[in-house]
C-alpha positions, 0 to 999 in steps of 0.5 A: 412668769411672775406676771402670769402667777400674779394674774392667776392668783387674782383671777382664780384663787379664793374666788367662788361663784354662787350656784343660784345667781352666778355672782362672784365672791372672793372669800376664804375657802374655810368660811365657804365650807363652813357655810358662813358666807352668804351671797350679796345678791340672792342671800344663798350660801351654796358656792362653787370654785371659779372654773378656768377655761379649757385651752388646747 
């Protein structure tokens, strides 16, 4: 389970996606909420958390 936990952290923890251009950025959630982080590509500051794919 350690490998799965490490992979989960690498892929989903502290990763946000720009709502304008869909660029992924790794950042502290507190800084995202405060609006201190800007997108490298489009210079926007509206992000969402990266979503996991639904599995059945």
